[in-house]
C-alpha positions as CSV (number, residue, x, y, z in Angstrom):
1,M,33.7,-7.7,23.3
2,N,30.7,-7.5,21.1
3,K,27.6,-6.2,22.9
4,Q,25.6,-6.2,19.9
5,P,23.4,-9.4,20.6
6,K,22.7,-8.2,24.1
7,D,21.7,-4.5,22.8
8,N,19.5,-6.3,20.1
9,E,17.7,-8.2,22.8
10,L,17.2,-4.9,24.7
11,W,15.8,-3.1,21.8
12,K,13.4,-5.9,21.0
13,K,12.2,-6.0,24.5
14,I,11.6,-2.2,24.5
15,V,9.8,-2.4,21.2
16,R,7.6,-5.4,22.6
17,S,6.4,-3.2,25.6
18,F,4.9,-0.5,23.3
19,K,1.9,-2.7,23.5
20,E,1.5,-1.7,27.0
21,L,1.7,1.8,26.6
22,S,-1.5,4.3,26.0
23,I,-0.1,8.0,24.9
24,T,-2.4,10.9,24.4
25,V,-1.1,13.1,21.7
26,L,-2.1,16.8,21.4
27,A,-1.1,17.5,17.8
28,D,-1.2,19.6,14.8
29,L,-3.2,17.2,12.5
30,V,-1.8,18.0,9.1
31,A,-3.0,16.4,5.7
32,D,-0.2,15.5,3.3
33,E,-1.3,16.0,-0.1
34,F,0.7,14.5,-3.1
35,V,-0.3,15.5,-6.6
36,F,1.5,13.2,-9.4
37,G,1.3,14.3,-13.0
38,E,3.6,14.8,-16.0
39,I,4.8,17.9,-17.3
40,A,2.4,18.7,-20.4
41,R,4.2,21.9,-21.6
42,V,5.8,25.2,-20.6
43,S,3.3,28.2,-20.4
44,R,3.6,30.8,-23.2
45,E,2.9,33.7,-20.7
46,A,5.3,32.8,-18.1
47,P,8.1,30.5,-17.4
48,V,5.8,28.0,-15.5
49,L,5.3,24.3,-16.3
50,I,2.1,23.1,-16.9
51,L,1.2,19.8,-15.2
52,K,-1.3,17.1,-16.7
53,H,-2.8,15.6,-13.7
54,R,-2.4,11.9,-13.2
55,E,-3.1,11.0,-9.5
56,R,-3.9,12.5,-6.0
57,T,-3.0,11.0,-2.6
58,V,-3.6,12.3,0.9
59,V,-1.8,10.8,3.8
60,P,-1.5,11.8,7.6
61,G,1.2,14.4,8.0
62,G,2.7,16.6,10.7
63,G,1.6,15.4,14.3
64,A,-1.0,12.9,12.5
65,N,2.0,11.2,10.9
66,A,3.8,10.8,14.4
67,I,0.4,9.3,15.7
68,M,0.2,6.8,13.0
69,N,4.0,5.9,13.5
70,M,3.2,5.3,17.2
71,A,0.2,3.2,16.5
72,S,2.3,1.1,13.8
73,L,4.6,0.3,16.7
74,G,1.8,-1.2,18.7
75,V,1.3,1.9,21.1
76,N,-2.5,2.6,22.0
77,V,-2.7,6.4,21.0
78,L,-5.4,8.9,21.8
79,P,-5.1,11.9,19.4
80,V,-6.2,15.2,20.4
81,G,-6.6,17.9,17.9
82,V,-8.9,19.5,15.5
83,V,-9.5,19.1,11.8
84,G,-12.0,21.0,9.5
85,D,-15.3,19.7,8.3
86,D,-13.8,19.2,4.9
87,E,-12.3,16.5,2.6
88,P,-8.8,16.5,4.1
89,G,-10.3,16.4,7.5
90,S,-12.5,13.4,6.6
91,L,-9.7,11.5,5.0
92,L,-7.5,11.9,8.1
93,L,-10.2,10.6,10.3
94,E,-10.6,7.7,7.9
95,H,-6.9,6.9,8.2
96,F,-7.1,6.8,11.8
97,R,-10.2,4.6,11.8
98,Q,-8.7,2.2,9.4
99,N,-5.7,1.9,11.8
100,K,-7.8,1.3,14.8
101,I,-7.0,4.8,16.3
102,S,-9.5,6.2,18.4
103,V,-11.0,9.5,17.0
104,S,-12.9,10.6,20.1
105,G,-10.3,13.1,21.0
106,I,-10.4,14.8,17.6
107,Q,-12.9,17.7,17.3
108,R,-14.3,18.5,13.8
109,L,-15.0,22.2,13.5
110,K,-17.4,23.9,11.1
111,G,-15.9,26.5,9.1
112,H,-12.3,25.4,10.0
113,T,-10.0,24.3,7.2
114,T,-7.8,21.3,7.6
115,T,-4.2,22.3,7.4
116,T,-3.0,20.7,4.3
117,K,0.6,20.6,2.8
118,T,0.6,20.1,-0.9
119,R,3.4,18.4,-2.9
120,I,3.4,18.5,-6.7
121,L,5.6,15.9,-8.3
122,A,6.0,15.7,-11.9
123,G,8.3,14.0,-14.5
124,M,11.0,11.3,-13.9
125,S,13.1,13.4,-11.4
126,H,9.9,14.5,-9.5
127,R,11.1,18.2,-9.4
128,W,8.4,19.5,-6.9
129,C,7.1,22.7,-5.5
130,A,5.7,22.6,-1.8
131,S,3.1,25.1,-0.5
132,T,0.3,25.1,1.8
133,A,-3.1,25.1,0.0
134,N,-6.6,23.8,0.6
135,R,-8.4,23.2,-2.6
136,S,-11.4,20.9,-3.1
137,R,-10.5,20.1,-6.9
138,W,-7.6,20.4,-9.1
139,A,-7.8,21.4,-12.7
140,R,-7.0,18.9,-15.4
141,C,-3.7,20.8,-15.8
142,I,-2.5,23.1,-13.5
143,P,0.5,25.3,-13.4
144,L,3.9,23.6,-11.6
145,C,6.1,26.3,-9.9
146,S,9.3,26.8,-11.6
147,V,12.0,25.4,-9.4
148,W,15.1,25.7,-11.6
């Protein structure tokens, strides 16, 4: 006996009911930063790759990503957490506002730095080095951690 059609209908019903839910989420609001570039050269001083910066993207990460996922399923989400009075904090709030997610439960703290996870991607295979860093600006060419 094939239960799949019955199971599919059950799942559809569950997902449709998400629009009726309101969930408060106490979360670690993280900014995921992706820095894209091309490997320009290898440093003469150390076995470190030098990256020629091409593009930078900041998206919700950590608990902020979970909030975005719930909202995309139709859940009315009220995030509760803190961000810094900095660029990553502003970008997270902007992402929430663009997706019609209330930011009334998010406190912007002066002097606090928004947690930011930076991933540096370079070359065709996108070898990368992940680190937590909070930088307001990246140099045109920056060292890329050796990952081999």
